[in-house]
N, C-alpha and C positions, 0 to 999 in steps of 0.2 A: 386596542387597549390590553387585550389578553396577552399579546406578544410582549408588550412593555412590562407587564407584571411578571411574565415568565423570565424575561431578561434580568429584571431587578432581583428576582429570586436566585437566578443562576449566578449573578455576580456576588450575591451574599455568600454563596457556597465557594466560588473559585477565589474570592479575595481573602479567605482565611490564611493565616500565616503558613500552615502546613501545605495547603494546596498551591500557594504561590511558590514555595520552595520546591515542591515536586514538579511544578510546571517549568520552573527555571532549570532544574536538573535535567528534565526531559529535553528541552530545546538545546541545552548546552551539550548533552551527550549526542543529540541528533546532529548538531553542527559539527562536532568532533568526528563522527563516523562519516558525515558527508565530506569533510575535508580529507580524511584519510582514505585513499582509494583502496578498494578490495575488501571492504567489510559489508556495508549496505544495511538499510533498515531491517529487512526480514531477519538477517542473522543476529543483529543486535537485540531486536525485540524478542526473538526466540531465546537468546541468552539470558535476558532479564525476566522472562516469564516466571521462573521459580521465585524470584524476589517478591513477586506480587502476593505470594502466600502470606507474607508478613505485613502487608499493607491493607488498609481498608479499600473498598472498591473505587471510591472517587479519586483519591490521589494516585492509585495504581494506574487507572485508565488515563488520567490527565498526563501522567509521566510518559506512558507509552504513545499517546497521541502526539505529544511534543517531540518525541524522538522521530516519528514519521515525517511530520511536516517540517521539523527542524533540519532534517537531512537534505531536504530540497534546497534550503538556503546554503548549507555548507558545501553542497556539491558544486555550486557555481564558482566557488573560490578556486578550487583546483582546475576547473574547466577553463577559467579565464587566465590564471597565472601560469599554469604548467601544461595546458593543453591535454589534461588528463581528467576526465570526469570522475569526481569522487562518488557520484551516485548516477545510476543508469539514466535517470530522467534529465541529467545535465549533459548528456552526450552532445546534443545539438547545440548547446551553448558554446562548446569548444570552437565551432566553425567561425563565428564572428567575434566572440569574446576574446579568444587568444589573439586574433588579428588586431583587435583594438589595443591589447596589451603590447603587442609588438610595435605599435605606432605611438607608444607612450601614454595611452589612455586607459591603463589597467584600473586606476582608481575610479575613473568615471564609469567604466563598465561594471565594476563591483557595486558602485552606488546605485546605478540604474537597476541592476539585478536585485538589490536589497529593497529599493523603493517599489519596484514593480511587484515583487513578492509580497510586500506589506499590503499594498493596495488589493492584490488578488486574494490574499488571505482574509482581509477584512470583509470584502464583498462575498466571498464564498461562505464565510461564517454567518453572515447576515442571511444568505440564501438558506443555509441549513436551519437557522432559527425560524425562518418563515415557512419553509416547505415541510419540515419534519412533523409538526402537529397534525395538519390535515392528512398527511400520508399515514401517520400512526392511527388516526381515527378510521381511515379506510381499511387499514390492515386488521383492525379489531373485528371487522366483519368476516375475516378469513376463517374458514374451517379447514379441516384436514385436506380436503380435495384441493382447495386454493393453495395451501402451503406446498403440497406436493408439486403442483403445476408451476408455482413460482420457483421452486428449486430446480426443476427441469429447465426452465428458462435461464436461470443463473448458470447452470452447467453448460448449456448450449452456447451462451454468450461467452463464457470463458474459453470454450473451444475455438469459436470464431475469431476472438481477439488475441488468442495465444500466438506467440512468436513461432515461426517455422512451419513445419508440415502439419496439416490438419489431421492426418492419420496418426501422427505421433501425439498430438494433443488429445485425440479421442482415446488412444491407448493409455495415456497418463490418467485421464479421468476414470476409466474403468479400473485401472490399478488402484487408484485412490478409493473407489467404491468397494473393491474387494478387501482392501486393508481395513476399511471401516467396519466390515462385517466380522472381523476376528473377535472372538470372545464368547460370552454367554448370551444366548437368545433370551430376551426379557420375557417373552410370552411362554416359551416351552421350558426354559431353564436348561436347555441342552447346549453343550459347548460346540462352537463352530470354527473350523479351520485352525484349531489350536495345535494339531499334530501331537497331542498328548503332552504338551509342555504346560505344566501347571501355572507357570508365571504369565501365560497368555490368556488365562481364564477370564480376566477382567478386561481383555482387549489391550491394544497398544495405546499408550498415552500420547496425547497430541504433542506435548512438549518434546517427547523423544523423537517423533517424526520431524517436527519443525527444526529442532536443534541439529539433527543429522543432515537433513536435506539442505538447510540454509547455512547453518554455522559451520559444521565440519567440512561439508562439500565445498564451501566457499574457500576455506583454508587450502584444501588440496588443489583447487583450481588456480588459486593465486600464487601458490608456491612454484608453479611451473612457468609463470610469467616473469620476464626480466623487468627489473625495476629501472625504468629509463627516465626518472624524474630529474629535470635540470631546473633548479630553483633560481629564479631571478627576483631578488627581494625588492626591486624598484617598483613602487606602486604609483607614484605621481599624485596629482591632486584628486580628491574625491568629488569635486564639484563638476557636474556635467555642464557643457556649454548650453546656451539658449537653443541652438539649433538641435543639439542632441535631445534636449527636453521636448522640443517640438515634434521630433520624429518618434520619440519613445512613448509619449502618453497615449496616442491612438492605438499603437501596437499593443500597449498594456491592456487597454480596454478590450480589444479583440481577443487577446490571449486569455484574459480572464473569462470571457464569455465561452470560448471554446473549451477551456479547461474545466469550467463549471459543468458543462454539458457532458463531456466525455468522462469526467470523474465518476458520474453516477452509473455509467454502464458497467455490467458485469465483465470483469477482465480488463476494465479500463484503468483509470487512475492517472498518476503523474506522467508516466512514460509515454503513453499514447497521446496525452494532452500536449506535451511539449513538442513532439514531432508534428502533430496536426497543426498546431499554431504556427510553427516555423514554415511548414509547407504552404499554409494559407497566406502568410505575409509575403513569401516569395512569389506566389501566384498573382497577388493583386498589386505588386510593386510596379511602378512605372519603369524601373531599371533593375530587373532581377539579377543582373551581373554584379551588382554591389554586394550581394549576399556571399558570404564566404571570404570577404575582404575587409570586414570590420564594420558592417552595417549595424547601427545601434538597435534597429528593430529586431535583428537576429538574436539580440540578448534580451530585450524587454519582453517580446512575445512568448518565447518558450519558458522564461523564468516565471512570468505571471501565470502561464497556463499550468506548469507543473505544480505550483503551489495551490492554485484553485482546484486542480484535479485531485491533489492529495487530500484536501479537506472536504470536497463534496462527495468523496468516496465513503465518507462517514454516513451519508444520508441513508442508503439501503441498509447499512449496519444498524443504525440507531432506530430506524422505523420498521424494518422488516426482519431484522436478524439475519440478513443474507450478506456474506462477505463478497466484495467485488474484486479483491486482489489478495495476494498472500499476506500482507500486513493486516488487512481487515480480518482475515481468517485467524491470525494470531491474536487479534483483539477479542474475537469471539472466544478463543481459548482462555484468555485472561478473565473474561466475564464468567465462563464456566467454572474456572478455578475458584472464583469468588462466590459460586453458588447462584449466579444470576442467569436466568434463561433469556438469551437474546430474542428480541422481538418487539412488537408494538406495546406490549404491557410494560416495558421498561419505563416509558414516559409517565404512566399512571402509577406504577408501583414503586419506581425508583426516580422520582422527579429530581432529587438532588444530584443523582448521577447524570441524568440526561442533560439538564440545563447547566450543571457545573462543568461538564466536559465541553459543551458548546461555548460557553462564555470564556472558558480558559484559553480557547484558541485565539481570542482577541489579545489577551494578555501575552500569550506566547509569541504572537507575531510582532508585538512591540518589543518584547525582550530580544527577539532575533535580530532586529535592526541594531539594537544597542550592542549585542554580542558580536555581530559580524563586522560592522564597520570600524569601531575603535580598536578591535582586537585582531585586525588583519595581520599585524606583525607577528603575533603569537602563533596564529594558524600557519603562517609561512614557515616559521621555525619547526613546527610539528611535522611539516611535510618532509623534513630531512630525516625523520626516523625511518630506517630501512624496515621493510615488511618482515624480513627474517627475524627481526627482534620483536615484532608485534605478535606473530602467530603463536608462539608458545604460551603467552598469557591468555590469548583468546581460547586456545585449546583447553587450558586449565580451567577457565571460567565455565566453558561448556560442560566439562566433566563434573565439576563441582555442582553446577546447576541441575544436571540430570540426576546425580546421585542424591541430592538433597530432597528430591520429590518424595521418594519412598525408601530411602536408604538401601537402594537396590543396585548391586553391581551388574545384574542382568540387564537392567535398563541402560546402563552406561555402554555395555557391549552392543545392545540393540541400536543405540544412537550411532555408535561407530559403524555398524552395518548399514544404517540408512545414510551415513556420510559417504561410504563407499558407493552405495547406490546412486546418491546424488552426483558424485563425481563421474560415474559411468553415464548418467543422463546428460551431464554437461558435455562429455566427449561425443555423445551420440546426437547432440543438438535437440534434446528433449527438455522442454521447460517444466520445472517442477510445480509451478503454480497451479495448473489444472489438477494435479495429483492431490495437492493439499486441499483444494476446494472440494474435490470428490470425497476425500477422507472426512472432512468436516460435515458435508451435507449428506453423505451416504446414509448414516444411521438415522438422521432426521427424516430423510426421504422415505426410508423403510417404515419408520414409525407412523408417518402420516399416510402412507399408502395403505398400511394395514388398518389404521383407524378409519379411513374413508371407506374401505371395502367392508369393514364391520358395520359401520353406520348405514351403508346402502344395501346390506344383506347380500354382499357379493356381486353387486351390479357394477361392472366397470364403466358403464355409461355415465356414472355420477360425475366423472371428470369433464364431460362435455355438456352435461345438462345444467350445471351451475355456471351462470354467465361469466363471472370473473375467472374461474378456472379455465373455461373454454377460450377466453380471450388470451390468457397467458400461454396456453398450449398452441394457439394459432400464431402468436408472436414467435414462439420457439421454432415452429415449423417454417415460418417465413424466414427466419435467420438461416435455417438449414438450406432452404431453397436458394437463398441469396448466395450462399457459398458455392452452390453448383454453377451459378452463372459465370461464364468465362470473364466478363468484364470485371466483376467484383473480385474474382480470384486473382486476376492480373494486377488489379489495383492493390489488393492486400499484399501480394508477394512483393510488389515494388516498394510499398511503404515499409515493410519489415526489412527489405534489403537495404534501404536507406538508413534504417535504424541500426542495422548491424555495423 
């Protein structure tokens, strides 16, 4: 009964005209950036963060959330029609979606992708509504020691699930932690790591780092890629056959389940979910050779998984204030811009934000089906826009967005520096996501570490004497031990090799 009351309250918030418009704007922009290869949700959310200054918290977060899960829909369009994923989580959809298109079943593949995503989004949103309140109540029992241990677990998880070398992921986390320490120490008032640069006295802004690492670096990385898109506007009928429906619906159920579980993990989300669901379908299939040749399960499973994973990644954000992936870290940045402290108190202190964002996901998923299927022709024509014509406008929006924060030319230059750093990381095969998580969680970890030590009169055993804190640290240690095992390391390397 409590759940029903909360959902009714949430719909009363999300169904206002303003919130409906911003939800529509979010999913429309999300679809657009999903369709256009080479931009991605992190870069787009980073570019739009300054705009949230001028919005109230509810519509701002509804719009940013819509961009994230909307991109999962849009990415399937290019994956199926052009064999080019518009979003990284749609990479695996290319394998069978494009082959269906070559057989004249592009319309059916697009319809299955949209319907599977709608079902997964609906179920994932229901899971968020059910799981968030008890998790928030549990998190209200957390003190400084528990929060510190939880953040340690989050960073370890982001290292284990990061792409590429573990050593590089560890290095990126430590670099993020160091960058987060720049500025004035709250306790002593002394400046740290500012190198006598007055503009660094307040630290480095999160938007500056995000805009550089995701927005500007993305432009540099995409400019060196050759645009090989060959557009075939023939879509065919949107109605799947009865046999395609029969094969697709159980794959959708399995993909939704896998995506919902993997989306909650630190460092997980849509990308890991889509590859996990595809690998599972191929493993249990009676004829694995069908995959890669137009198997409908190879479209339904990853598309449902990436949408479920995108939405359940909101669970640790809304209940614990812990970002599981770069977009969730950007969402925390948006909440901080609005003066909201992420964590379990959001549900009690900002119920209209908490339940408004959750119920808006249902509206957004319905809007996405309406946007994606009837407007396929428009998206196909947009694919013809060369990237060399897109990047100047993206660059301009990035510069305007950073400058508008504090009217500071120094921050624009700093964002450019982070853009160059992001491009170097790209060339070296270093994923920036662990750096962003380290940058966000570093100051919070330091604050809770100091608070815990102060309350325990300097006794470090407080972290293992409190049961919840000890369990969280044991889970982090177990993850680290798991990485050392040769079997796990081999499986991890193979999974990310396939993802590449």
